[in-house]
PDB file with one MODEL, atoms N, CA, C and O in Angstrom:
MODEL        1
ATOM      1  N   ASN A   1      12.508  -5.127  13.531  1.00  0.00           N
ATOM      2  CA  ASN A   1      12.911  -4.220  14.540  1.00  0.00           C
ATOM      3  C   ASN A   1      11.601  -3.124  13.712  1.00  0.00           C
ATOM      4  O   ASN A   1      11.677  -1.896  13.719  1.00  0.00           O
ATOM      5  N   GLU A   2      10.649  -3.787  13.158  1.00  0.00           N
ATOM      6  CA  GLU A   2       9.485  -3.275  12.577  1.00  0.00           C
ATOM      7  C   GLU A   2       8.854  -2.190  14.018  1.00  0.00           C
ATOM      8  O   GLU A   2       8.693  -0.984  13.831  1.00  0.00           O
ATOM      9  N   GLU A   3       8.636  -2.671  15.029  1.00  0.00           N
ATOM     10  CA  GLU A   3       8.298  -2.065  16.065  1.00  0.00           C
ATOM     11  C   GLU A   3       8.908  -0.849  16.754  1.00  0.00           C
ATOM     12  O   GLU A   3       8.320   0.192  17.046  1.00  0.00           O
ATOM     13  N   GLN A   4      10.119  -1.141  16.953  1.00  0.00           N
ATOM     14  CA  GLN A   4      11.059  -0.010  17.087  1.00  0.00           C
ATOM     15  C   GLN A   4      10.981   1.200  16.053  1.00  0.00           C
ATOM     16  O   GLN A   4      10.808   2.296  16.586  1.00  0.00           O
ATOM     17  N   VAL A   5      11.076   1.186  14.736  1.00  0.00           N
ATOM     18  CA  VAL A   5      10.662   1.714  13.982  1.00  0.00           C
ATOM     19  C   VAL A   5       9.647   2.476  13.508  1.00  0.00           C
ATOM     20  O   VAL A   5       9.634   3.505  12.832  1.00  0.00           O
ATOM     21  N   GLY A   6       8.447   1.516  14.171  1.00  0.00           N
ATOM     22  CA  GLY A   6       7.478   2.757  14.192  1.00  0.00           C
ATOM     23  C   GLY A   6       6.787   3.815  15.767  1.00  0.00           C
ATOM     24  O   GLY A   6       5.908   4.652  15.971  1.00  0.00           O
ATOM     25  N   GLN A   7       7.782   3.139  16.499  1.00  0.00           N
ATOM     26  CA  GLN A   7       7.776   3.833  17.730  1.00  0.00           C
ATOM     27  C   GLN A   7       8.831   5.282  17.405  1.00  0.00           C
ATOM     28  O   GLN A   7       8.535   6.460  17.605  1.00  0.00           O
ATOM     29  N   ALA A   8      10.053   4.752  16.876  1.00  0.00           N
ATOM     30  CA  ALA A   8      11.107   6.081  16.330  1.00  0.00           C
ATOM     31  C   ALA A   8      10.106   7.059  15.930  1.00  0.00           C
ATOM     32  O   ALA A   8       9.971   8.155  16.474  1.00  0.00           O
ATOM     33  N   VAL A   9       9.333   6.575  14.852  1.00  0.00           N
ATOM     34  CA  VAL A   9       8.352   7.561  14.119  1.00  0.00           C
ATOM     35  C   VAL A   9       7.745   8.371  15.167  1.00  0.00           C
ATOM     36  O   VAL A   9       7.824   9.586  15.347  1.00  0.00           O
ATOM     37  N   ARG A  10       7.124   7.471  15.824  1.00  0.00           N
ATOM     38  CA  ARG A  10       5.976   8.423  16.441  1.00  0.00           C
ATOM     39  C   ARG A  10       6.569   9.328  17.773  1.00  0.00           C
ATOM     40  O   ARG A  10       5.895  10.253  18.226  1.00  0.00           O
ATOM     41  N   ASP A  11       7.949   8.947  18.371  1.00  0.00           N
ATOM     42  CA  ASP A  11       8.467   9.922  18.766  1.00  0.00           C
ATOM     43  C   ASP A  11       9.240  11.091  18.394  1.00  0.00           C
ATOM     44  O   ASP A  11       9.741  12.038  19.001  1.00  0.00           O
ATOM     45  N   SER A  12       9.158  10.655  17.036  1.00  0.00           N
ATOM     46  CA  SER A  12       9.758  11.831  16.265  1.00  0.00           C
ATOM     47  C   SER A  12       9.073  13.099  15.924  1.00  0.00           C
ATOM     48  O   SER A  12       9.621  14.056  15.377  1.00  0.00           O
ATOM     49  N   LYS A  13       7.739  13.027  16.316  1.00  0.00           N
ATOM     50  CA  LYS A  13       6.951  13.682  15.768  1.00  0.00           C
ATOM     51  C   LYS A  13       7.010  14.508  14.303  1.00  0.00           C
ATOM     52  O   LYS A  13       6.694  15.692  14.194  1.00  0.00           O
ATOM     53  N   LYS A  14       7.307  13.965  13.599  1.00  0.00           N
ATOM     54  CA  LYS A  14       7.475  13.753  12.058  1.00  0.00           C
ATOM     55  C   LYS A  14       6.215  13.687  11.652  1.00  0.00           C
ATOM     56  O   LYS A  14       5.409  13.217  12.455  1.00  0.00           O
ATOM     57  N   LYS A  15       5.780  14.083  10.470  1.00  0.00           N
ATOM     58  CA  LYS A  15       4.350  13.687   9.922  1.00  0.00           C
ATOM     59  C   LYS A  15       4.670  12.623   8.762  1.00  0.00           C
ATOM     60  O   LYS A  15       5.536  12.740   7.895  1.00  0.00           O
ATOM     61  N   ARG A  16       3.687  11.457   8.961  1.00  0.00           N
ATOM     62  CA  ARG A  16       4.268  10.707   7.902  1.00  0.00           C
ATOM     63  C   ARG A  16       4.280  10.654   6.608  1.00  0.00           C
ATOM     64  O   ARG A  16       4.593   9.701   5.894  1.00  0.00           O
ATOM     65  N   GLU A  17       3.823  12.028   6.223  1.00  0.00           N
ATOM     66  CA  GLU A  17       4.297  11.782   4.679  1.00  0.00           C
ATOM     67  C   GLU A  17       5.602  12.648   4.544  1.00  0.00           C
ATOM     68  O   GLU A  17       6.000  12.930   3.414  1.00  0.00           O
ATOM     69  N   GLU A  18       6.265  13.070   5.631  1.00  0.00           N
ATOM     70  CA  GLU A  18       8.028  13.512   5.557  1.00  0.00           C
ATOM     71  C   GLU A  18       8.670  12.245   5.759  1.00  0.00           C
ATOM     72  O   GLU A  18       9.810  12.580   6.080  1.00  0.00           O
ATOM     73  N   LEU A  19       8.634  11.222   5.764  1.00  0.00           N
ATOM     74  CA  LEU A  19       9.520  10.135   5.905  1.00  0.00           C
ATOM     75  C   LEU A  19       9.232   8.831   4.739  1.00  0.00           C
ATOM     76  O   LEU A  19       8.099   8.650   4.293  1.00  0.00           O
ATOM     77  N   PHE A  20      10.075   8.214   4.441  1.00  0.00           N
ATOM     78  CA  PHE A  20      10.110   7.172   3.663  1.00  0.00           C
ATOM     79  C   PHE A  20      10.238   5.647   4.176  1.00  0.00           C
ATOM     80  O   PHE A  20      11.402   5.247   4.197  1.00  0.00           O
ATOM     81  N   ILE A  21       9.243   4.704   4.600  1.00  0.00           N
ATOM     82  CA  ILE A  21       9.167   3.420   5.259  1.00  0.00           C
ATOM     83  C   ILE A  21       9.527   2.658   4.055  1.00  0.00           C
ATOM     84  O   ILE A  21       9.032   2.886   2.951  1.00  0.00           O
ATOM     85  N   THR A  22      10.466   1.680   4.310  1.00  0.00           N
ATOM     86  CA  THR A  22      10.587   0.365   3.748  1.00  0.00           C
ATOM     87  C   THR A  22      10.418  -0.395   4.250  1.00  0.00           C
ATOM     88  O   THR A  22      10.639  -0.240   5.451  1.00  0.00           O
ATOM     89  N   SER A  23       9.980  -1.614   3.877  1.00  0.00           N
ATOM     90  CA  SER A  23      10.023  -2.889   4.735  1.00  0.00           C
ATOM     91  C   SER A  23      10.237  -4.046   3.181  1.00  0.00           C
ATOM     92  O   SER A  23      10.233  -3.862   1.964  1.00  0.00           O
ATOM     93  N   LYS A  24      10.405  -5.245   4.100  1.00  0.00           N
ATOM     94  CA  LYS A  24      10.458  -6.422   2.912  1.00  0.00           C
ATOM     95  C   LYS A  24       9.510  -7.582   3.170  1.00  0.00           C
ATOM     96  O   LYS A  24       9.076  -7.791   4.302  1.00  0.00           O
ATOM     97  N   VAL A  25       9.217  -8.262   2.226  1.00  0.00           N
ATOM     98  CA  VAL A  25       8.834  -9.702   2.590  1.00  0.00           C
ATOM     99  C   VAL A  25       9.870 -11.170   2.578  1.00  0.00           C
ATOM    100  O   VAL A  25      10.617 -11.579   1.690  1.00  0.00           O
ATOM    101  N   TRP A  26       9.699 -11.486   3.335  1.00  0.00           N
ATOM    102  CA  TRP A  26      11.115 -12.664   3.840  1.00  0.00           C
ATOM    103  C   TRP A  26      10.423 -13.706   3.311  1.00  0.00           C
ATOM    104  O   TRP A  26       9.230 -13.979   3.179  1.00  0.00           O
ATOM    105  N   ASN A  27      12.046 -14.518   2.883  1.00  0.00           N
ATOM    106  CA  ASN A  27      11.183 -16.109   2.065  1.00  0.00           C
ATOM    107  C   ASN A  27       9.996 -16.805   2.500  1.00  0.00           C
ATOM    108  O   ASN A  27       9.067 -17.154   1.772  1.00  0.00           O
ATOM    109  N   THR A  28      10.128 -17.027   4.086  1.00  0.00           N
ATOM    110  CA  THR A  28       9.015 -18.174   4.438  1.00  0.00           C
ATOM    111  C   THR A  28       7.816 -17.051   4.808  1.00  0.00           C
ATOM    112  O   THR A  28       7.206 -17.183   5.869  1.00  0.00           O
ATOM    113  N   ASP A  29       7.500 -15.937   3.888  1.00  0.00           N
ATOM    114  CA  ASP A  29       6.398 -15.629   3.689  1.00  0.00           C
ATOM    115  C   ASP A  29       5.639 -14.959   2.701  1.00  0.00           C
ATOM    116  O   ASP A  29       4.771 -14.087   2.673  1.00  0.00           O
ATOM    117  N   GLN A  30       6.355 -15.772   1.780  1.00  0.00           N
ATOM    118  CA  GLN A  30       6.087 -15.859   0.163  1.00  0.00           C
ATOM    119  C   GLN A  30       5.131 -16.498  -0.520  1.00  0.00           C
ATOM    120  O   GLN A  30       5.373 -17.670  -0.232  1.00  0.00           O
ATOM    121  N   GLY A  31       4.229 -16.506  -1.216  1.00  0.00           N
ATOM    122  CA  GLY A  31       3.162 -16.797  -1.455  1.00  0.00           C
ATOM    123  C   GLY A  31       1.865 -15.781  -1.361  1.00  0.00           C
ATOM    124  O   GLY A  31       1.676 -14.827  -0.606  1.00  0.00           O
ATOM    125  N   TYR A  32       1.353 -16.127  -2.010  1.00  0.00           N
ATOM    126  CA  TYR A  32      -0.190 -15.340  -2.201  1.00  0.00           C
ATOM    127  C   TYR A  32      -0.696 -14.876  -0.931  1.00  0.00           C
ATOM    128  O   TYR A  32      -0.663 -13.705  -0.553  1.00  0.00           O
ATOM    129  N   ASP A  33      -1.096 -15.713  -0.387  1.00  0.00           N
ATOM    130  CA  ASP A  33      -1.888 -15.120   0.908  1.00  0.00           C
ATOM    131  C   ASP A  33      -0.691 -15.149   2.091  1.00  0.00           C
ATOM    132  O   ASP A  33      -1.240 -14.700   3.098  1.00  0.00           O
ATOM    133  N   GLN A  34       0.610 -15.458   2.384  1.00  0.00           N
ATOM    134  CA  GLN A  34       1.422 -15.543   3.060  1.00  0.00           C
ATOM    135  C   GLN A  34       2.146 -14.269   2.813  1.00  0.00           C
ATOM    136  O   GLN A  34       2.858 -13.844   3.723  1.00  0.00           O
ATOM    137  N   THR A  35       2.067 -13.684   1.834  1.00  0.00           N
ATOM    138  CA  THR A  35       2.506 -12.058   1.447  1.00  0.00           C
ATOM    139  C   THR A  35       1.255 -11.139   2.168  1.00  0.00           C
ATOM    140  O   THR A  35       1.532 -10.361   3.081  1.00  0.00           O
ATOM    141  N   LEU A  36       0.131 -11.270   1.771  1.00  0.00           N
ATOM    142  CA  LEU A  36      -0.896 -10.186   2.675  1.00  0.00           C
ATOM    143  C   LEU A  36      -0.781 -10.505   4.196  1.00  0.00           C
ATOM    144  O   LEU A  36      -0.653  -9.513   4.914  1.00  0.00           O
ATOM    145  N   ARG A  37      -0.804 -11.612   4.754  1.00  0.00           N
ATOM    146  CA  ARG A  37      -0.491 -12.040   6.198  1.00  0.00           C
ATOM    147  C   ARG A  37       0.798 -11.031   6.369  1.00  0.00           C
ATOM    148  O   ARG A  37       0.572  -9.848   6.619  1.00  0.00           O
ATOM    149  N   ALA A  38       1.884 -11.410   6.260  1.00  0.00           N
ATOM    150  CA  ALA A  38       2.990 -10.768   6.165  1.00  0.00           C
ATOM    151  C   ALA A  38       3.099  -9.303   6.093  1.00  0.00           C
ATOM    152  O   ALA A  38       3.730  -8.697   6.960  1.00  0.00           O
ATOM    153  N   PHE A  39       2.555  -8.725   5.168  1.00  0.00           N
ATOM    154  CA  PHE A  39       2.329  -7.236   5.046  1.00  0.00           C
ATOM    155  C   PHE A  39       1.464  -6.718   5.948  1.00  0.00           C
ATOM    156  O   PHE A  39       1.758  -5.646   6.477  1.00  0.00           O
ATOM    157  N   GLU A  40       0.404  -7.296   6.240  1.00  0.00           N
ATOM    158  CA  GLU A  40      -0.583  -6.916   7.218  1.00  0.00           C
ATOM    159  C   GLU A  40       0.393  -6.819   8.663  1.00  0.00           C
ATOM    160  O   GLU A  40       0.361  -5.779   9.321  1.00  0.00           O
ATOM    161  N   THR A  41       1.093  -7.762   9.014  1.00  0.00           N
ATOM    162  CA  THR A  41       1.702  -7.702  10.187  1.00  0.00           C
ATOM    163  C   THR A  41       2.693  -6.653  10.333  1.00  0.00           C
ATOM    164  O   THR A  41       2.893  -6.125  11.427  1.00  0.00           O
ATOM    165  N   SER A  42       3.302  -6.337   9.318  1.00  0.00           N
ATOM    166  CA  SER A  42       4.248  -5.325   9.302  1.00  0.00           C
ATOM    167  C   SER A  42       3.525  -3.774   9.574  1.00  0.00           C
ATOM    168  O   SER A  42       3.915  -2.804  10.224  1.00  0.00           O
ATOM    169  N   LEU A  43       2.522  -3.975   8.911  1.00  0.00           N
ATOM    170  CA  LEU A  43       1.929  -2.571   9.435  1.00  0.00           C
ATOM    171  C   LEU A  43       1.369  -2.514  10.496  1.00  0.00           C
ATOM    172  O   LEU A  43       1.460  -1.405  11.024  1.00  0.00           O
ATOM    173  N   LYS A  44       0.813  -3.258  11.050  1.00  0.00           N
ATOM    174  CA  LYS A  44       0.700  -3.581  12.646  1.00  0.00           C
ATOM    175  C   LYS A  44       1.825  -2.984  13.391  1.00  0.00           C
ATOM    176  O   LYS A  44       1.832  -1.998  14.129  1.00  0.00           O
ATOM    177  N   LYS A  45       2.770  -3.782  13.047  1.00  0.00           N
ATOM    178  CA  LYS A  45       3.824  -3.457  13.857  1.00  0.00           C
ATOM    179  C   LYS A  45       4.544  -1.807  14.068  1.00  0.00           C
ATOM    180  O   LYS A  45       4.978  -1.163  15.023  1.00  0.00           O
ATOM    181  N   LEU A  46       4.372  -1.575  12.532  1.00  0.00           N
ATOM    182  CA  LEU A  46       4.999  -0.315  12.480  1.00  0.00           C
ATOM    183  C   LEU A  46       3.638   0.903  12.913  1.00  0.00           C
ATOM    184  O   LEU A  46       3.869   2.112  12.937  1.00  0.00           O
ATOM    185  N   ASP A  47       2.683   0.496  13.129  1.00  0.00           N
ATOM    186  CA  ASP A  47       1.041   1.672  13.254  1.00  0.00           C
ATOM    187  C   ASP A  47       0.922   2.572  12.058  1.00  0.00           C
ATOM    188  O   ASP A  47       0.871   3.799  11.981  1.00  0.00           O
ATOM    189  N   MET A  48       0.883   1.405  10.933  1.00  0.00           N
ATOM    190  CA  MET A  48       0.989   2.597   9.887  1.00  0.00           C
ATOM    191  C   MET A  48      -0.012   2.061   8.968  1.00  0.00           C
ATOM    192  O   MET A  48      -0.466   0.923   8.854  1.00  0.00           O
ATOM    193  N   ASP A  49      -0.261   3.207   8.303  1.00  0.00           N
ATOM    194  CA  ASP A  49      -1.641   2.430   6.762  1.00  0.00           C
ATOM    195  C   ASP A  49      -1.145   2.519   5.687  1.00  0.00           C
ATOM    196  O   ASP A  49      -1.834   2.329   4.685  1.00  0.00           O
ATOM    197  N   TYR A  50       0.291   2.856   5.596  1.00  0.00           N
ATOM    198  CA  TYR A  50       0.593   2.150   4.106  1.00  0.00           C
ATOM    199  C   TYR A  50       2.303   2.414   4.043  1.00  0.00           C
ATOM    200  O   TYR A  50       2.776   3.199   4.864  1.00  0.00           O
ATOM    201  N   LEU A  51       3.191   1.754   3.074  1.00  0.00           N
ATOM    202  CA  LEU A  51       4.468   1.991   3.301  1.00  0.00           C
ATOM    203  C   LEU A  51       5.085   2.556   1.792  1.00  0.00           C
ATOM    204  O   LEU A  51       4.654   2.244   0.682  1.00  0.00           O
ATOM    205  N   ASP A  52       6.016   3.314   2.044  1.00  0.00           N
ATOM    206  CA  ASP A  52       6.734   3.807   0.731  1.00  0.00           C
ATOM    207  C   ASP A  52       7.274   2.668  -0.336  1.00  0.00           C
ATOM    208  O   ASP A  52       7.143   2.593  -1.558  1.00  0.00           O
ATOM    209  N   LEU A  53       7.954   1.785   0.651  1.00  0.00           N
ATOM    210  CA  LEU A  53       8.155   0.625  -0.544  1.00  0.00           C
ATOM    211  C   LEU A  53       8.436  -0.535   0.230  1.00  0.00           C
ATOM    212  O   LEU A  53       8.990  -0.447   1.326  1.00  0.00           O
ATOM    213  N   TYR A  54       8.022  -1.815  -0.366  1.00  0.00           N
ATOM    214  CA  TYR A  54       7.703  -2.989  -0.197  1.00  0.00           C
ATOM    215  C   TYR A  54       8.474  -3.550  -0.816  1.00  0.00           C
ATOM    216  O   TYR A  54       8.371  -3.315  -2.020  1.00  0.00           O
ATOM    217  N   LEU A  55       9.466  -4.416  -0.468  1.00  0.00           N
ATOM    218  CA  LEU A  55      10.904  -5.332  -1.117  1.00  0.00           C
ATOM    219  C   LEU A  55      10.091  -6.692  -1.105  1.00  0.00           C
ATOM    220  O   LEU A  55       9.444  -7.020  -0.111  1.00  0.00           O
ATOM    221  N   THR A  56      10.136  -7.266  -1.951  1.00  0.00           N
ATOM    222  CA  THR A  56      10.688  -9.016  -1.546  1.00  0.00           C
ATOM    223  C   THR A  56      12.474  -9.445  -1.918  1.00  0.00           C
ATOM    224  O   THR A  56      13.368  -9.216  -2.732  1.00  0.00           O
ATOM    225  N   HIS A  57      12.218 -10.097  -0.857  1.00  0.00           N
ATOM    226  CA  HIS A  57      13.794 -10.170  -0.215  1.00  0.00           C
ATOM    227  C   HIS A  57      14.618 -11.009  -1.144  1.00  0.00           C
ATOM    228  O   HIS A  57      15.736 -10.693  -1.551  1.00  0.00           O
ATOM    229  N   TRP A  58      14.080 -11.918  -1.391  1.00  0.00           N
ATOM    230  CA  TRP A  58      14.869 -13.151  -2.339  1.00  0.00           C
ATOM    231  C   TRP A  58      13.794 -13.812  -3.090  1.00  0.00           C
ATOM    232  O   TRP A  58      12.628 -13.830  -2.693  1.00  0.00           O
ATOM    233  N   PRO A  59      14.227 -14.387  -4.247  1.00  0.00           N
ATOM    234  CA  PRO A  59      12.881 -14.523  -5.228  1.00  0.00           C
ATOM    235  C   PRO A  59      12.762 -16.183  -4.921  1.00  0.00           C
ATOM    236  O   PRO A  59      13.680 -16.858  -5.388  1.00  0.00           O
ATOM    237  N   VAL A  60      11.749 -16.860  -4.206  1.00  0.00           N
ATOM    238  CA  VAL A  60      11.737 -18.130  -3.728  1.00  0.00           C
ATOM    239  C   VAL A  60      10.735 -18.580  -5.226  1.00  0.00           C
ATOM    240  O   VAL A  60       9.600 -18.300  -5.611  1.00  0.00           O
ATOM    241  N   PRO A  61      12.045 -19.535  -5.835  1.00  0.00           N
ATOM    242  CA  PRO A  61      11.332 -20.414  -7.052  1.00  0.00           C
ATOM    243  C   PRO A  61       9.916 -20.728  -7.060  1.00  0.00           C
ATOM    244  O   PRO A  61       9.375 -20.197  -8.030  1.00  0.00           O
ATOM    245  N   GLU A  62       9.365 -21.187  -6.562  1.00  0.00           N
ATOM    246  CA  GLU A  62       7.856 -21.624  -6.565  1.00  0.00           C
ATOM    247  C   GLU A  62       7.084 -20.855  -6.455  1.00  0.00           C
ATOM    248  O   GLU A  62       5.988 -20.932  -7.011  1.00  0.00           O
ATOM    249  N   LEU A  63       7.574 -19.572  -5.450  1.00  0.00           N
ATOM    250  CA  LEU A  63       6.602 -18.859  -5.087  1.00  0.00           C
ATOM    251  C   LEU A  63       6.749 -17.159  -5.695  1.00  0.00           C
ATOM    252  O   LEU A  63       6.181 -16.127  -5.338  1.00  0.00           O
ATOM    253  N   TYR A  64       7.603 -17.387  -6.580  1.00  0.00           N
ATOM    254  CA  TYR A  64       7.941 -15.434  -6.304  1.00  0.00           C
ATOM    255  C   TYR A  64       6.770 -15.103  -7.082  1.00  0.00           C
ATOM    256  O   TYR A  64       6.076 -14.300  -6.459  1.00  0.00           O
ATOM    257  N   ALA A  65       6.261 -15.429  -8.263  1.00  0.00           N
ATOM    258  CA  ALA A  65       5.216 -15.145  -8.871  1.00  0.00           C
ATOM    259  C   ALA A  65       3.847 -14.815  -8.302  1.00  0.00           C
ATOM    260  O   ALA A  65       3.077 -14.079  -8.918  1.00  0.00           O
ATOM    261  N   TYR A  66       3.533 -15.373  -7.097  1.00  0.00           N
ATOM    262  CA  TYR A  66       2.395 -15.312  -6.589  1.00  0.00           C
ATOM    263  C   TYR A  66       2.762 -13.750  -5.378  1.00  0.00           C
ATOM    264  O   TYR A  66       1.967 -12.873  -5.039  1.00  0.00           O
ATOM    265  N   THR A  67       3.846 -13.870  -5.094  1.00  0.00           N
ATOM    266  CA  THR A  67       3.935 -12.670  -4.223  1.00  0.00           C
ATOM    267  C   THR A  67       4.262 -11.676  -4.586  1.00  0.00           C
ATOM    268  O   THR A  67       4.233 -10.676  -3.869  1.00  0.00           O
ATOM    269  N   TYR A  68       4.799 -11.683  -6.220  1.00  0.00           N
ATOM    270  CA  TYR A  68       4.677 -10.373  -6.890  1.00  0.00           C
ATOM    271  C   TYR A  68       3.225  -9.876  -6.976  1.00  0.00           C
ATOM    272  O   TYR A  68       2.784  -8.746  -6.765  1.00  0.00           O
ATOM    273  N   SER A  69       2.590 -11.007  -7.342  1.00  0.00           N
ATOM    274  CA  SER A  69       1.018 -10.816  -7.808  1.00  0.00           C
ATOM    275  C   SER A  69      -0.335  -9.886  -6.439  1.00  0.00           C
ATOM    276  O   SER A  69      -1.202  -9.013  -6.437  1.00  0.00           O
ATOM    277  N   GLU A  70       0.270 -10.766  -5.590  1.00  0.00           N
ATOM    278  CA  GLU A  70       0.389 -10.124  -4.389  1.00  0.00           C
ATOM    279  C   GLU A  70       0.581  -8.164  -4.289  1.00  0.00           C
ATOM    280  O   GLU A  70      -0.243  -7.250  -4.305  1.00  0.00           O
ATOM    281  N   ILE A  71       1.845  -8.206  -4.204  1.00  0.00           N
ATOM    282  CA  ILE A  71       2.637  -7.173  -4.038  1.00  0.00           C
ATOM    283  C   ILE A  71       1.748  -6.284  -5.243  1.00  0.00           C
ATOM    284  O   ILE A  71       1.404  -5.129  -4.993  1.00  0.00           O
ATOM    285  N   GLU A  72       1.472  -6.820  -6.337  1.00  0.00           N
ATOM    286  CA  GLU A  72       0.714  -5.826  -7.400  1.00  0.00           C
ATOM    287  C   GLU A  72      -0.643  -5.281  -6.848  1.00  0.00           C
ATOM    288  O   GLU A  72      -1.142  -4.207  -7.184  1.00  0.00           O
ATOM    289  N   ARG A  73      -1.058  -5.980  -6.145  1.00  0.00           N
ATOM    290  CA  ARG A  73      -2.610  -5.460  -5.820  1.00  0.00           C
ATOM    291  C   ARG A  73      -2.398  -4.616  -4.427  1.00  0.00           C
ATOM    292  O   ARG A  73      -3.080  -3.678  -4.016  1.00  0.00           O
ATOM    293  N   LEU A  74      -1.447  -5.125  -3.929  1.00  0.00           N
ATOM    294  CA  LEU A  74      -1.179  -3.980  -2.954  1.00  0.00           C
ATOM    295  C   LEU A  74      -0.990  -2.795  -3.137  1.00  0.00           C
ATOM    296  O   LEU A  74      -1.587  -1.879  -2.572  1.00  0.00           O
ATOM    297  N   TYR A  75      -0.080  -2.701  -4.003  1.00  0.00           N
ATOM    298  CA  TYR A  75       0.206  -1.387  -4.768  1.00  0.00           C
ATOM    299  C   TYR A  75      -0.944  -0.772  -5.111  1.00  0.00           C
ATOM    300  O   TYR A  75      -1.155   0.388  -4.757  1.00  0.00           O
ATOM    301  N   ASP A  76      -2.032  -1.645  -6.013  1.00  0.00           N
ATOM    302  CA  ASP A  76      -3.162  -0.654  -6.931  1.00  0.00           C
ATOM    303  C   ASP A  76      -3.729  -0.601  -5.884  1.00  0.00           C
ATOM    304  O   ASP A  76      -4.480   0.284  -6.293  1.00  0.00           O
ATOM    305  N   GLU A  77      -4.101  -0.770  -4.751  1.00  0.00           N
ATOM    306  CA  GLU A  77      -4.745  -0.394  -3.702  1.00  0.00           C
ATOM    307  C   GLU A  77      -4.345   0.565  -2.819  1.00  0.00           C
ATOM    308  O   GLU A  77      -4.882   0.709  -1.721  1.00  0.00           O
ATOM    309  N   LYS A  78      -3.481   1.202  -3.200  1.00  0.00           N
ATOM    310  CA  LYS A  78      -2.541   2.105  -2.648  1.00  0.00           C
ATOM    311  C   LYS A  78      -1.884   2.122  -1.332  1.00  0.00           C
ATOM    312  O   LYS A  78      -1.574   3.152  -0.735  1.00  0.00           O
ATOM    313  N   LEU A  79      -1.639   0.614  -0.808  1.00  0.00           N
ATOM    314  CA  LEU A  79      -1.518   0.390   0.403  1.00  0.00           C
ATOM    315  C   LEU A  79       0.254   0.464   0.656  1.00  0.00           C
ATOM    316  O   LEU A  79       0.834   0.563   1.737  1.00  0.00           O
ATOM    317  N   ILE A  80       0.891   0.377  -0.796  1.00  0.00           N
ATOM    318  CA  ILE A  80       2.112   0.239  -0.943  1.00  0.00           C
ATOM    319  C   ILE A  80       2.417   1.680  -2.058  1.00  0.00           C
ATOM    320  O   ILE A  80       1.579   1.867  -2.941  1.00  0.00           O
ATOM    321  N   ARG A  81       3.531   2.569  -1.967  1.00  0.00           N
ATOM    322  CA  ARG A  81       3.673   3.436  -2.871  1.00  0.00           C
ATOM    323  C   ARG A  81       4.722   3.069  -4.389  1.00  0.00           C
ATOM    324  O   ARG A  81       4.631   3.486  -5.544  1.00  0.00           O
ATOM    325  N   ALA A  82       5.718   2.085  -3.708  1.00  0.00           N
ATOM    326  CA  ALA A  82       6.376   1.283  -4.622  1.00  0.00           C
ATOM    327  C   ALA A  82       6.995   0.314  -4.130  1.00  0.00           C
ATOM    328  O   ALA A  82       7.365  -0.055  -3.015  1.00  0.00           O
ATOM    329  N   THR A  83       7.050  -0.115  -5.423  1.00  0.00           N
ATOM    330  CA  THR A  83       7.824  -2.003  -4.983  1.00  0.00           C
ATOM    331  C   THR A  83       9.131  -2.334  -5.298  1.00  0.00           C
ATOM    332  O   THR A  83       9.672  -1.637  -6.156  1.00  0.00           O
ATOM    333  N   GLY A  84       9.848  -3.363  -4.732  1.00  0.00           N
ATOM    334  CA  GLY A  84      11.095  -3.557  -5.781  1.00  0.00           C
ATOM    335  C   GLY A  84      11.681  -5.106  -4.986  1.00  0.00           C
ATOM    336  O   GLY A  84      11.101  -5.818  -4.166  1.00  0.00           O
ATOM    337  N   VAL A  85      12.803  -5.221  -5.504  1.00  0.00           N
ATOM    338  CA  VAL A  85      13.085  -6.641  -4.978  1.00  0.00           C
ATOM    339  C   VAL A  85      14.541  -6.714  -4.463  1.00  0.00           C
ATOM    340  O   VAL A  85      14.982  -5.621  -4.819  1.00  0.00           O
ATOM    341  N   SER A  86      15.251  -7.172  -4.019  1.00  0.00           N
ATOM    342  CA  SER A  86      16.520  -7.357  -3.239  1.00  0.00           C
ATOM    343  C   SER A  86      17.390  -8.593  -3.722  1.00  0.00           C
ATOM    344  O   SER A  86      16.665  -9.587  -3.780  1.00  0.00           O
ATOM    345  N   ASN A  87      18.301  -8.785  -3.977  1.00  0.00           N
ATOM    346  CA  ASN A  87      19.078 -10.006  -3.678  1.00  0.00           C
ATOM    347  C   ASN A  87      18.394 -11.070  -5.195  1.00  0.00           C
ATOM    348  O   ASN A  87      18.345 -12.300  -5.187  1.00  0.00           O
ATOM    349  N   HIS A  88      17.961 -10.204  -6.310  1.00  0.00           N
ATOM    350  CA  HIS A  88      17.646 -11.434  -7.589  1.00  0.00           C
ATOM    351  C   HIS A  88      18.323 -10.709  -8.100  1.00  0.00           C
ATOM    352  O   HIS A  88      18.740  -9.611  -7.732  1.00  0.00           O
ATOM    353  N   GLU A  89      18.642 -11.814  -9.856  1.00  0.00           N
ATOM    354  CA  GLU A  89      19.636 -11.577 -10.368  1.00  0.00           C
ATOM    355  C   GLU A  89      18.305 -11.438 -11.686  1.00  0.00           C
ATOM    356  O   GLU A  89      17.139 -11.812 -11.554  1.00  0.00           O
ATOM    357  N   PRO A  90      19.038 -10.673 -13.144  1.00  0.00           N
ATOM    358  CA  PRO A  90      18.340 -10.534 -14.154  1.00  0.00           C
ATOM    359  C   PRO A  90      16.876 -11.495 -14.413  1.00  0.00           C
ATOM    360  O   PRO A  90      15.728 -11.058 -14.491  1.00  0.00           O
ATOM    361  N   HIS A  91      17.240 -12.640 -14.495  1.00  0.00           N
ATOM    362  CA  HIS A  91      16.581 -13.635 -14.766  1.00  0.00           C
ATOM    363  C   HIS A  91      15.397 -13.829 -13.532  1.00  0.00           C
ATOM    364  O   HIS A  91      14.629 -14.791 -13.541  1.00  0.00           O
ATOM    365  N   HIS A  92      15.374 -12.945 -12.648  1.00  0.00           N
ATOM    366  CA  HIS A  92      14.093 -13.741 -11.713  1.00  0.00           C
ATOM    367  C   HIS A  92      13.266 -12.553 -12.339  1.00  0.00           C
ATOM    368  O   HIS A  92      12.056 -12.726 -12.196  1.00  0.00           O
ATOM    369  N   LEU A  93      13.619 -11.354 -13.019  1.00  0.00           N
ATOM    370  CA  LEU A  93      12.734 -10.421 -13.365  1.00  0.00           C
ATOM    371  C   LEU A  93      12.176 -10.646 -14.572  1.00  0.00           C
ATOM    372  O   LEU A  93      11.339  -9.862 -15.021  1.00  0.00           O
TER     373      LEU A  93
ENDMDL
END
């Protein structure tokens, strides 16, 4: 629904800075390069330059360390303002 969210934001006439936009990387998009592609696709669908929060949806055992590494890089480059996780247990963190 990212395209619809992006359109709703544009239709609202609100300044981007007044809104808090969240997305997440899905299981099939995890890994270093895949996470970057998924993130870029989300930005394009939303028609935005950055996200306020980018989540890892599930901890894919073989990939979540690579996923987190890419998300940290996106954070360092100020393409995301915050990161988080969903559906994780303490031992995943």
